[in-house]
Each structure stands twice: as C-alpha cells, then as structure tokens.
C-alpha positions as CSV (number, residue, x, y, z in Angstrom):
1,X,0.0,0.0,0.0
2,X,1.3,3.4,-0.9
3,X,0.6,6.3,1.5
4,X,-0.2,9.8,0.3
5,X,-0.7,13.2,1.9
6,X,-2.5,16.2,0.3
7,X,-1.4,19.7,1.5
8,X,-3.2,22.9,0.3
9,X,-4.5,26.0,2.2
10,X,-7.7,25.8,0.3
11,X,-9.8,23.1,1.8
12,X,-12.0,22.7,-1.4
13,X,-8.8,21.9,-3.4
14,X,-7.9,19.1,-0.9
15,X,-11.4,17.8,-1.2
16,X,-11.3,17.9,-5.0
17,X,-8.0,16.0,-5.1
18,X,-9.3,13.4,-2.7
19,X,-12.5,13.0,-4.9
20,X,-10.5,12.8,-8.2
21,X,-7.9,10.2,-7.5
22,X,-8.4,6.5,-8.4
23,X,-7.0,5.5,-5.0
24,X,-8.2,1.9,-4.7
25,X,-7.3,1.1,-8.3
26,X,-3.8,2.5,-7.8
27,X,-3.3,1.0,-4.4
28,X,-2.9,4.3,-2.7
29,X,-4.2,5.3,0.8
30,X,-4.8,8.9,1.5
31,X,-3.6,9.2,5.2
32,X,-4.5,12.8,5.6
33,X,-4.8,16.4,4.4
34,X,-3.0,19.5,5.7
35,X,-3.9,23.2,5.5
36,X,-0.3,24.4,5.8
37,X,3.3,23.2,5.5
38,X,3.8,22.6,9.3
39,X,0.7,20.2,9.4
40,X,1.9,18.4,6.3
41,X,5.4,17.9,7.7
42,X,4.1,16.4,10.9
43,X,1.7,14.1,8.9
44,X,4.6,12.9,6.7
45,X,6.8,12.3,9.8
46,X,4.0,10.4,11.6
47,X,2.7,8.3,8.6
48,X,6.0,7.6,6.8
49,X,4.3,9.0,3.7
50,X,5.3,7.8,0.0
51,X,3.7,10.6,-1.9
52,X,3.0,14.3,-1.2
53,X,0.7,16.6,-3.2
54,X,1.3,20.1,-2.2
55,X,0.5,23.6,-3.3
56,X,3.4,26.1,-3.9
57,X,2.1,28.8,-1.6
58,X,0.9,28.0,1.8
59,X,1.1,29.6,5.3
60,X,3.6,28.3,7.9
61,X,5.9,26.8,5.3
62,X,5.6,27.4,1.7
63,X,5.7,24.5,-0.8
64,X,9.5,24.9,-1.5
65,X,10.4,25.1,2.2
66,X,8.2,22.1,2.9
67,X,10.0,20.1,0.1
68,X,13.3,20.9,1.6
69,X,12.2,19.8,5.1
70,X,10.5,16.7,3.8
71,X,13.7,15.7,2.0
72,X,15.5,15.6,5.3
73,X,13.3,13.1,6.9
74,X,12.2,11.1,3.7
75,X,14.7,11.4,0.8
76,X,12.8,9.0,-1.5
77,X,9.3,10.6,-1.2
78,X,7.6,11.4,-4.5
79,X,6.4,15.0,-4.7
80,X,3.7,16.4,-6.9
81,X,3.3,20.2,-7.1
82,X,-0.1,21.9,-7.6
83,X,0.3,25.4,-9.0
84,X,-1.4,28.3,-10.7
85,X,0.1,30.0,-13.7
86,X,1.2,32.8,-11.7
87,X,3.4,30.4,-9.7
88,X,4.9,28.6,-12.6
89,X,8.5,29.8,-11.8
90,X,8.2,28.4,-8.4
91,X,7.2,25.1,-9.9
92,X,10.3,25.1,-12.1
93,X,12.5,25.7,-9.1
94,X,10.7,22.9,-7.3
95,X,11.4,20.5,-10.2
96,X,15.1,21.3,-9.7
97,X,14.8,20.0,-6.1
98,X,13.6,16.6,-7.4
99,X,9.9,17.1,-7.5
100,X,8.3,14.2,-9.6
101,X,5.7,16.2,-11.4
102,X,3.5,19.3,-11.3
103,X,0.0,19.9,-12.2
104,X,-1.6,23.3,-13.2
105,X,-4.9,24.4,-11.6
106,X,-7.6,23.7,-12.3
107,X,-6.9,20.1,-11.7
108,X,-7.6,17.6,-14.4
109,X,-8.7,14.0,-13.3
110,X,-6.9,12.3,-16.1
111,X,-3.7,14.2,-15.6
112,X,-3.8,13.6,-11.9
113,X,-4.2,9.9,-12.1
114,X,-1.6,9.5,-14.9
115,X,0.9,11.3,-12.8
116,X,0.0,9.2,-9.8
117,X,0.3,6.1,-11.8
118,X,3.9,6.9,-12.7
119,X,4.8,7.6,-9.1
120,X,3.3,4.4,-7.9
121,X,5.2,2.4,-10.5
122,X,8.4,4.1,-9.5
123,X,7.8,3.4,-5.9
124,X,6.9,-0.3,-6.6
125,X,10.1,-0.7,-8.8
126,X,12.2,0.8,-5.9
127,X,10.6,-1.5,-3.4
128,X,11.2,-4.6,-5.5
129,X,14.9,-3.5,-5.9
130,X,15.2,-2.8,-2.2
131,X,13.7,-6.3,-1.5
132,X,16.1,-7.9,-3.9
133,X,19.0,-6.1,-2.3
134,X,17.7,-7.0,1.1
135,X,17.5,-10.6,0.2
136,X,21.1,-10.5,-1.0
137,X,22.2,-8.8,2.2
138,X,20.3,-11.4,4.3
139,X,21.8,-14.3,2.3
140,X,25.4,-12.8,2.9
141,X,24.6,-12.2,6.6
142,X,23.4,-15.8,6.9
143,X,26.5,-17.1,5.1
144,X,28.7,-15.0,7.3
145,X,26.9,-16.3,10.4
146,X,27.4,-19.9,9.1
147,X,31.1,-19.2,8.5
148,X,31.6,-17.8,12.0
149,X,29.7,-20.6,13.6
150,X,31.7,-23.2,11.6
151,X,34.7,-22.9,14.1
152,X,32.7,-24.5,16.8
153,X,31.3,-27.2,14.5
154,X,34.7,-27.9,13.4
155,X,35.8,-28.3,17.1
156,X,32.9,-30.7,17.7
157,X,34.1,-32.9,14.7
158,X,37.9,-32.6,15.3
159,X,38.3,-30.7,12.1
160,X,40.1,-27.6,13.5
161,X,43.8,-28.0,13.7
162,X,46.5,-25.3,13.9
163,X,44.2,-22.4,15.0
164,X,45.8,-19.0,15.1
165,X,44.4,-15.4,15.3
166,X,44.9,-14.9,11.5
167,X,43.0,-18.2,10.8
168,X,40.2,-17.1,13.1
169,X,39.9,-13.7,11.3
170,X,40.4,-14.9,7.7
171,X,38.8,-18.3,7.7
172,X,36.1,-17.8,10.3
173,X,35.6,-14.0,10.1
174,X,35.9,-13.6,13.8
175,X,36.9,-10.1,15.1
176,X,39.4,-11.4,17.6
177,X,41.9,-9.4,19.6
178,X,44.6,-10.2,22.1
179,X,43.0,-11.3,25.4
180,X,41.4,-14.5,26.6
181,X,39.4,-17.2,24.8
182,X,36.9,-19.4,26.6
183,X,34.4,-22.1,25.5
184,X,31.0,-22.7,27.0
185,X,29.1,-25.9,26.5
186,X,25.4,-26.3,27.4
187,X,23.5,-29.6,27.4
188,X,19.8,-30.4,27.3
189,X,18.6,-33.5,29.1
190,X,15.0,-34.6,28.6
191,X,13.1,-35.0,31.9
192,X,11.2,-38.0,30.7
193,X,10.8,-38.9,27.1
194,X,13.3,-37.7,24.5
195,X,12.7,-34.1,23.6
196,X,11.3,-33.3,20.3
197,X,13.6,-31.6,17.7
198,X,11.5,-28.5,17.6
199,X,11.5,-28.2,21.4
200,X,15.3,-28.5,21.4
201,X,15.6,-25.8,18.8
202,X,13.2,-23.5,20.6
203,X,15.2,-23.8,23.9
204,X,18.5,-23.2,22.1
205,X,17.3,-20.1,20.2
206,X,16.0,-18.7,23.4
207,X,19.4,-19.4,25.1
208,X,21.3,-17.9,22.2
209,X,19.3,-14.8,22.4
210,X,20.0,-14.3,26.1
211,X,23.7,-15.1,25.7
212,X,24.1,-12.8,22.7
213,X,22.4,-10.1,24.4
214,X,24.2,-10.2,27.6
215,X,27.8,-11.5,26.7
216,X,28.4,-9.7,23.3
217,X,28.8,-6.2,24.9
218,X,31.7,-7.4,27.1
219,X,33.5,-9.4,24.5
220,X,35.7,-8.5,21.5
221,X,33.7,-11.2,19.8
222,X,31.2,-14.0,20.7
223,X,29.9,-16.8,18.5
224,X,27.6,-19.8,19.2
225,X,26.7,-23.0,17.5
226,X,24.1,-25.7,18.0
227,X,25.0,-29.4,17.8
228,X,21.9,-31.4,18.5
229,X,21.3,-31.4,22.2
230,X,24.5,-29.2,22.8
231,X,24.9,-25.4,22.4
232,X,28.5,-24.1,22.3
233,X,29.8,-20.7,22.7
234,X,33.3,-19.3,22.2
235,X,34.1,-15.9,24.0
236,X,37.1,-13.7,23.1
237,X,37.3,-10.9,25.8
238,X,39.8,-8.6,27.6
239,X,41.5,-10.3,30.5
240,X,40.2,-7.4,32.8
241,X,36.7,-8.6,32.1
242,X,37.2,-12.1,33.5
243,X,35.2,-11.7,36.6
244,X,32.4,-9.7,34.8
245,X,32.2,-12.4,32.2
246,X,31.9,-15.1,34.9
247,X,29.0,-13.2,36.5
248,X,27.2,-12.6,33.3
249,X,27.4,-16.3,32.2
250,X,25.9,-17.3,35.6
251,X,23.2,-14.6,35.2
252,X,22.4,-15.9,31.7
253,X,22.2,-19.4,32.8
254,X,19.8,-18.5,35.7
255,X,17.7,-16.6,33.4
256,X,17.2,-19.6,31.2
257,X,16.6,-21.9,34.2
258,X,13.7,-19.6,35.2
259,X,12.0,-19.9,31.9
260,X,9.7,-22.9,32.6
261,X,7.5,-21.9,29.7
262,X,10.4,-22.9,27.4
263,X,12.1,-25.7,29.5
264,X,9.1,-27.7,30.7
265,X,10.8,-30.8,32.1
266,X,14.0,-30.4,30.1
267,X,17.0,-29.9,32.3
268,X,20.1,-27.8,31.5
269,X,23.7,-28.1,32.5
270,X,26.4,-25.7,31.6
271,X,30.1,-26.6,31.4
272,X,32.9,-24.0,31.4
273,X,36.3,-24.5,29.9
274,X,39.2,-22.7,31.2
275,X,40.4,-19.4,29.6
276,X,43.4,-19.5,27.3
277,X,45.5,-16.8,25.9
278,X,46.5,-18.3,22.6
279,X,44.2,-19.3,19.8
280,X,45.9,-22.6,19.3
281,X,44.7,-23.5,22.8
282,X,41.0,-23.1,22.1
283,X,40.6,-26.8,21.5
284,X,41.8,-27.4,25.2
285,X,39.1,-25.1,26.5
286,X,36.6,-26.8,24.2
287,X,37.6,-30.3,25.6
288,X,37.4,-29.1,29.2
289,X,34.0,-27.6,28.7
290,X,32.7,-30.9,27.6
291,X,34.4,-32.7,30.4
292,X,32.8,-30.2,32.7
293,X,29.4,-31.2,31.4
294,X,30.1,-34.8,32.3
295,X,30.2,-33.8,36.0
296,X,26.4,-33.6,36.0
297,X,26.5,-37.4,36.2
298,X,27.8,-37.1,39.8
299,X,26.6,-33.5,40.8
300,X,23.2,-33.4,39.0
301,X,21.6,-31.1,36.5
302,X,20.7,-27.3,36.5
303,X,24.3,-26.4,37.5
304,X,27.3,-24.6,36.2
305,X,30.0,-27.2,36.1
306,X,33.8,-26.9,36.1
307,X,36.3,-29.8,35.8
308,X,39.9,-29.8,36.3
309,X,42.5,-30.8,33.6
310,X,43.8,-33.8,35.6
311,X,44.3,-37.2,33.9
312,X,41.7,-38.9,36.1
313,X,42.1,-41.9,38.4
314,X,40.1,-44.7,36.9
315,X,42.8,-45.6,34.4
316,X,44.8,-47.0,37.3
317,X,42.1,-49.5,38.1
318,X,42.4,-51.0,34.6
319,X,38.7,-51.6,34.5
320,X,38.4,-51.7,30.7
321,X,41.1,-54.5,30.7
322,X,39.1,-56.4,33.2
323,X,35.9,-56.0,31.1
324,X,37.8,-57.2,28.0
325,X,39.0,-60.4,29.6
326,X,35.6,-61.3,31.0
327,X,33.8,-60.3,27.7
328,X,35.6,-63.0,25.7
329,X,34.2,-66.0,27.7
330,X,30.8,-64.4,28.2
331,X,30.3,-64.0,24.4
332,X,31.6,-67.4,23.6
333,X,29.1,-69.0,25.8
334,X,26.4,-66.2,25.6
335,X,26.3,-66.2,29.3
336,X,23.9,-63.4,30.5
337,X,24.8,-63.8,34.0
338,X,28.5,-63.5,33.5
339,X,27.7,-60.2,31.6
340,X,25.7,-59.0,34.5
341,X,28.4,-59.8,37.0
342,X,31.1,-58.2,35.0
343,X,29.2,-54.9,34.7
344,X,28.4,-55.0,38.5
345,X,32.1,-55.5,39.4
346,X,33.1,-52.5,37.3
347,X,30.3,-50.4,38.7
348,X,31.2,-51.2,42.3
349,X,35.0,-50.5,41.7
350,X,34.1,-47.2,39.9
351,X,31.9,-46.0,42.8
352,X,34.5,-47.0,45.4
353,X,37.2,-45.0,43.6
354,X,37.9,-41.7,45.4
355,X,38.1,-38.6,43.3
356,X,36.6,-40.1,40.1
357,X,35.3,-37.7,37.5
358,X,32.2,-37.9,35.4
359,X,34.1,-37.6,32.2
360,X,36.3,-40.7,33.1
361,X,33.1,-42.7,33.6
362,X,31.6,-41.7,30.3
363,X,35.0,-42.6,28.5
364,X,35.2,-45.9,30.2
365,X,31.6,-46.9,29.4
366,X,32.0,-45.9,25.8
367,X,35.3,-47.8,25.6
368,X,33.5,-50.9,26.9
369,X,30.6,-50.4,24.5
370,X,33.1,-50.0,21.6
371,X,35.0,-53.2,22.5
372,X,31.7,-55.1,22.8
373,X,30.6,-54.0,19.4
374,X,33.9,-54.9,17.8
375,X,33.4,-58.5,19.1
376,X,30.0,-58.7,17.5
377,X,29.5,-60.4,14.1
378,X,27.4,-57.6,12.7
379,X,27.6,-55.8,9.3
380,X,27.2,-52.1,10.3
381,X,29.4,-51.6,13.4
382,X,29.6,-47.9,12.9
383,X,25.9,-47.5,12.9
384,X,25.7,-49.6,16.1
385,X,28.4,-47.5,17.7
386,X,26.4,-44.3,17.0
387,X,23.3,-45.9,18.4
388,X,25.1,-46.7,21.6
389,X,26.8,-43.3,21.8
390,X,23.4,-41.7,21.6
391,X,22.0,-43.8,24.3
392,X,24.9,-42.8,26.6
393,X,24.4,-39.2,25.7
394,X,20.9,-39.3,27.2
395,X,22.1,-40.6,30.6
396,X,22.0,-38.1,33.4
397,X,23.4,-40.3,36.3
398,X,26.2,-42.8,36.7
399,X,23.5,-45.6,37.4
400,X,21.7,-44.7,34.3
401,X,24.9,-45.0,32.3
402,X,25.9,-48.4,33.6
403,X,22.3,-49.6,33.1
404,X,22.6,-48.2,29.5
405,X,25.6,-50.4,28.9
406,X,24.2,-53.4,30.4
407,X,20.9,-53.1,28.6
408,X,22.6,-52.5,25.3
409,X,24.8,-55.7,25.8
410,X,21.9,-57.9,27.0
411,X,19.8,-56.9,24.1
412,X,22.5,-57.8,21.6
413,X,23.3,-61.0,23.4
414,X,19.7,-62.2,23.6
415,X,19.5,-61.5,19.9
416,X,22.5,-63.7,19.3
417,X,20.9,-66.4,21.6
418,X,17.7,-66.2,19.6
419,X,19.7,-66.6,16.4
420,X,21.6,-69.5,17.7
421,X,18.5,-71.2,19.0
422,X,16.9,-70.6,15.6
423,X,19.9,-72.3,14.0
424,X,19.3,-75.3,16.2
425,X,15.5,-75.4,15.8
426,X,15.3,-74.9,12.1
427,X,16.8,-78.4,11.2
428,X,14.6,-80.1,13.6
429,X,11.5,-78.2,12.2
430,X,12.5,-79.3,8.7
431,X,13.0,-82.9,9.9
432,X,9.6,-83.0,11.5
433,X,8.0,-81.8,8.3
434,X,9.9,-84.3,6.2
435,X,8.9,-87.2,8.6
436,X,5.3,-86.1,8.4
437,X,5.3,-86.1,4.6
438,X,7.2,-89.3,4.2
439,X,6.5,-91.5,7.2
440,X,4.6,-94.0,4.9
441,X,7.9,-94.8,3.3
442,X,10.9,-96.7,4.7
443,X,12.8,-93.5,5.8
444,X,15.9,-93.7,8.1
445,X,17.7,-91.3,10.4
446,X,20.5,-91.0,7.7
447,X,18.1,-90.0,5.0
448,X,16.6,-87.3,7.2
449,X,19.8,-86.0,8.5
450,X,21.0,-85.7,4.9
451,X,18.0,-83.7,3.9
452,X,18.6,-81.1,6.7
453,X,22.3,-80.9,6.0
454,X,23.7,-82.4,9.2
455,X,25.7,-85.5,10.1
456,X,23.6,-88.4,11.5
457,X,25.3,-88.3,14.8
458,X,24.8,-84.5,15.4
459,X,21.4,-84.6,14.0
460,X,20.4,-87.4,16.4
461,X,21.6,-85.5,19.4
462,X,20.0,-82.3,18.3
463,X,16.6,-84.0,17.4
464,X,16.5,-85.7,20.8
465,X,17.3,-82.5,22.6
466,X,14.5,-80.6,20.9
467,X,11.8,-83.4,20.9
468,X,12.9,-85.2,24.1
469,X,12.1,-88.6,22.6
470,X,14.6,-89.2,19.8
471,X,14.2,-89.9,16.1
472,X,13.0,-93.6,16.2
473,X,10.3,-92.9,18.8
474,X,9.1,-89.7,17.0
475,X,8.8,-91.6,13.7
476,X,6.7,-94.5,15.5
477,X,4.4,-91.8,17.0
478,X,3.9,-90.1,13.6
479,X,3.0,-93.5,12.1
480,X,0.6,-94.5,14.9
481,X,-1.1,-91.1,14.6
482,X,-1.6,-91.8,10.8
483,X,-3.0,-95.2,11.5
484,X,-5.4,-93.9,14.1
485,X,-6.7,-91.5,11.4
486,X,-7.1,-94.2,8.8
487,X,-8.9,-96.5,11.4
488,X,-11.3,-93.8,12.2
489,X,-12.0,-92.4,8.8
490,X,-11.5,-95.3,6.2
491,X,-12.8,-98.9,5.7
492,X,-9.2,-100.2,4.9
493,X,-8.2,-103.4,6.5
494,X,-5.6,-103.4,9.3
495,X,-3.1,-105.0,7.0
496,X,-3.7,-102.3,4.4
497,X,-3.4,-99.6,7.0
498,X,-0.2,-101.3,8.2
499,X,1.4,-100.8,4.8
500,X,-0.1,-97.3,4.4
501,X,1.8,-96.1,7.5
502,X,5.2,-97.7,6.6
503,X,5.2,-101.2,8.1
504,X,5.3,-104.5,6.2
505,X,4.5,-106.8,9.1
506,X,0.9,-106.6,10.3
507,X,1.8,-108.5,13.5
508,X,4.6,-106.0,14.3
509,X,2.4,-103.1,13.6
510,X,-0.4,-104.6,15.9
511,X,2.1,-104.9,18.8
512,X,3.4,-101.4,18.3
513,X,-0.1,-99.9,18.0
514,X,-1.3,-101.7,21.2
515,X,1.9,-100.7,23.1
516,X,1.5,-97.0,22.2
517,X,-2.4,-96.7,22.2
518,X,-3.4,-99.3,24.8
519,X,-5.7,-101.3,22.5
520,X,-5.4,-103.3,19.3
521,X,-6.2,-101.6,15.9
522,X,-9.5,-103.6,15.6
523,X,-10.6,-102.6,19.0
524,X,-9.7,-98.9,18.3
525,X,-11.8,-98.9,15.2
526,X,-14.9,-100.3,17.1
527,X,-14.4,-97.6,19.8
528,X,-13.8,-94.6,17.5
529,X,-14.7,-95.5,14.0
C-alpha cells in the first residue's frame, strides 16, 4: 500500500484531489490532508508517507520550504506540485529539487491519475529493488553467520587444527583481539521422554538470544553454534573482564533456568572450559567444557560445572582391561549372568574410587561399548556405535550410564541367543515336516539328516534335545497317529493300514499300536470308528 498526503491551504482543493484520485485502483491510501506546511510535515513524519501532493504557496511553510524539510526526513518521497500559472516559476524551481511532477490548476482528473500512476510504478520498482538487495544482504549475513559458527562445528568434529588469530579472522571471520578465549558448553537433558527436535531448537534459540544480548557487549567477539542437544559458545574478551564475564554467564544461565515456559521438564547443564591466551589452545578449552558437562552425572543437572584438567584416576584400576578379559568367555558361551556380574564388578569398583570424575566414567563406558561392538559379528558396526553413543548421551546419572551399557549388551546377546536357537530349531523343524510327509515310506535317520544338512550323529543329538524322545520314537508316534486317522476315517483293513503307514509286518504293527495306544487296531476302530 502506498501512503499519500495532500497539502493545500484551500480546503476545497484538498477535497477535490481526494475526490478525483483512483486510490483503490492504484493501491494508494490517503492518510491525511493538511492546510499548511507545518501540518503536512508532521503528517509525513508520523505516517511515513510515500507521496506528497502540495501547493506552492501555503502559510507556515511554503511549498519549496516544505519540500526541503521533507527531503531531510524522507529522501525518497515522491512529490507532486499543484500550481497556478502565476506560480509557474516556483514550480520550475521545485522540479530542480527533485519534484516528480507538477499539475496546473484547475486540476484535471486524467492528468492527476496519470501522474500518480507513474509515481506508484516508480515506488513499486524501488521497493522490489530494495527487497532484492535486502535478500542478497540477508543471504550474505546468513552465510557470514554460518562461516563464523563453523569454528565450533569444526571443534565438535575434530576438524580444527592449527588455530591462530589470523585463521580465526580470515577463515572464520571472527573479530578477535589479544585477550582471553573461553568455551562454554550447554547440554539439554530430557526430563522424561526424549525431547522433540522443535522443542530442542526453541530452547536453544532462546538461550542464544540471552547469551548474545548479555555477553556480546563485554567481548571482542562471541559466537555460538548448535550441535543437537548441545549449544556451544566461544568468547574472546579482555583479561580485565574475566570476573564480569563469569558473573554474566551465571546470570544468563539462571535466566534460562527460570523460563519454565520454554524448558518444561527439560534440564540444562552448563560446562565451562578454562580461559586460554592463545588461539591454538582453544581446543583445550573446548575439551574441558565438555568434560565439565560430564560432571552432571555425579553432581546433578541445572548447575554450572567446572572440571579440572587432571588425567583422572580410573585408568589405574584397569577396569576396561578387566571388562575385555571377561567379555571373551561371556560372548563365547552367551552367558547373560556373566555379563551382569562383569558390569556389576566394574560399577562397584568405579563408585568406590575416590576422586573419580564424570568424564572418566563416560569414556570408560564408551570404551567398553566399543570393545563389545567390535566383538559382534554384525555388518554395520559404525551405525551400532552411533546408536550406543546416543544412548549414553541421554544418561544423566552414573547408574543410568551403567544400566545403558548393560541393557545394550543384553539386548544384543539375547538376539544372538535367539539366532543360535533358531539355527538349532530350524533343522529339527524341517526334519519333522519331512517325517510327516514321508512316514509312509521306509525312511531312516541317515536319510532325514542328509535332507537337513547335518551329520547323522549330530542330528540325532539335536533332534532328541528338541523333541525329548529321539528320532525312532518320533517316527513311530507319527506313524501311529496316521494309523489312528485311517482307522477312524476309512474302511481299509488293518493289513492295508499297516502298509499305508510304513510297516510291512501286520503283527509287528499291531504290537506297536497296542503298546502305544493301549488297545489293538481292531478294537480302536470299534471304539472310535
């Protein structure tokens, strides 16, 4: 919509112009009329007007003075002069000041609308150009933000080696200056089910807004980057601001913790890396910020956490070595209890270790998980490792972390047990089907074992283990059941039935039938036929 103001000391002229314009068709809104230059100037300032139609001579400010004042507050405004013949020289002077057009009184409707049409077209063209330029500027701004944030993404993925002030300026476009560098790491933990992606992003955008608003003014430069459930920030600030920065970071974190409307059940933890003087040591601050976050396993959430740079104490216990030794036999026998016992031993020794850090526990659990995955006979171990790491990342206590490892291992071992059982059951299932289809023939154990692809000896043991009665007895039972069906449903003689179910000797068949059923075949037919 194009906004327009009419200024003329003659009210009837103002009314006439308002009546003659094709405002709706041209997309113009008349936001007001003014009887003098001062009123017109105030209207233009208030309404951010696009077009001014003004007379040359008016009280307060004449037309030329008004044009000069208007140009100061709105350089791009389109101006149309209304003038009588006597004021034609004034109109010429106005045109020199960048007036778009002038009309002579009396005002002609067609001339007015033709002039307005030209102005509207010019305004719309300028707006489109401005929008295109703004789009380009926005794209450049977004690209610049991405380049600046890329430093933290590179740190997350171990892609940033050999950092220097020059690299920070030239590659990442950071406005760094001699002082201190310090990394912040903030982690979201869902207080129940896993947070939805849009919820995670909403929380991070609010946290970024708070950090950028409060921290930027005390830093030479400050950048943030989101990595899933992590938000990282890199500060570069004067050494004299250290204590002030510390207080601001705490204030920002407390502000976010107070926003229950954003957080809901989500819990936040903030890990602080130590400050470093040299750009090449930013990676060390980044590592320590992540280590600090791991202390939430021991100290709980909703805190600002700081870890030291010590080597830790768990490595002396050689718990990973103990896990590896026990894992071999447990996997070979698929012994679930041995796996439970191994995890329990490691857990107890971990919790009994004085001065243990959260980051040590996470590293140990991930090492154990990696060793377990490497021992598995699965195609996509990298995907399995990613799955396990994500599960570990969602743990907020030491107990949850050990439970995560145990559950992950038991799930995979139980799958292996099921597959091994399937490997055992399938040959027996095939053998049963073969016996059912061929019991009328003179089949043997060797014939059936060959059919299922096993040696006779191994097949015999496996078949008895699964059926609990052995091959010979199972074959007899299958033949007797077939004979019972024929005795009930057919008029065949016992001798014929004997041959139908795989026996050649009717007397032998009768003895077997009586032994298994309790009555002779003829009696069975009388009872059930």
